[in-house]
N, C-alpha and C positions, 0 to 999 in steps of 0.2 A: 563429509564437512558439516560442521552443525552451524555454519553462519546462516544469518537471517536478515534479509532483506525487507522493510515496510516501503510500499510504494501507498501514499498519500495520495487522493484522487486519482487513483488507478484509471487509464483509459484506453484508447483502441489506438492513440498515436505514442508520441514518444514514450510515455511510462510502459507500453506493451514491449518496447524495444530495449527498454533497460530491465523490463523483466526477463525477458529473454536471454539477454548479456548474462545478468548475474545466474539464472536457471544455467548457462553453460558453464558455469565458474562451480557449479553445487550447492548453492546459495538455497535455502529456504524462502519461498516468496510469500510475504503476506501483502493482498491486494486490498486497499480501503477505499470505497465510494459511498455514497448515498444509496444507490440502485443496484439492489440484490441481483436481479436478473443480468444487468449488464457485466456483474463481476464474474459471474457465471460463465456467461458467454467469454469475456476475458481471459478467464481461467483455462478454459477448454481451446483457445487460440494460441496459448502459449505454445511455439513449436518443440521447445526441449521436452521431448518426452520422460526423462529422467527427473525433471524438475516438480519438486513439491511445491504446490501451490493451496495456499488458503485463504479464504474471501472472508473480511470482516464488514461489517454494513453501519456506518455513521457519518452524521452530519459534521463534517469539519469547522462550519461555522460556528457550531454549538461545542464549548470549552469543555461540560459534562461529557459531552459524547467520546471526545477525543480522548480525553482522560481514561474513560470507559474501555475505548478500543484498544488503546497502548496495554494497558493490564490486560485483556482479553489475549491480545497479541503475544506476551509476553508468558501468559500462563500456558498458553497452545503449543508455542514454538522457541521458547526460550529467550534469552538475551538479545536484542536488537544489536545487531552490528552496523547495520547502514540503513539510513532513513533518505528515501526521494520525498520530495513534497512537489506534488505538481496538481493542487486543486485550479480548477477552472470554475470559480464562482462567476454565478450572475449576474449579484448586487454587488458586490463589493472584492476588492483584492487587495489584501497584504503583502508587501515586498516581504522575504525571508528576513532581511536583515533587521527588519522592525515585529516581528513576532516576538513573544515573549514566552514562558513557561506556562502562563494561562492559556 
């Protein structure tokens, strides 16, 4: 299977469980967050040995970085089939139904 899931705001909680679930189903997993070190640890903690995980660093509060990271994921892994949005911003939160393409 060559399907790709991108987990925006990847962390050790629910998004790690989502990564494991999709890894079991054979998806390539793209982990996106601000902190490279945390992403590297999370990538190692994915319990599905056969899962292909890739890490991408971006601040999701900066729309230019979001556009850049989506392009990087596409160029690296191919078409994005599933998007999981789980950021945990410190200063502000935008509900998913209020998000725009920008």
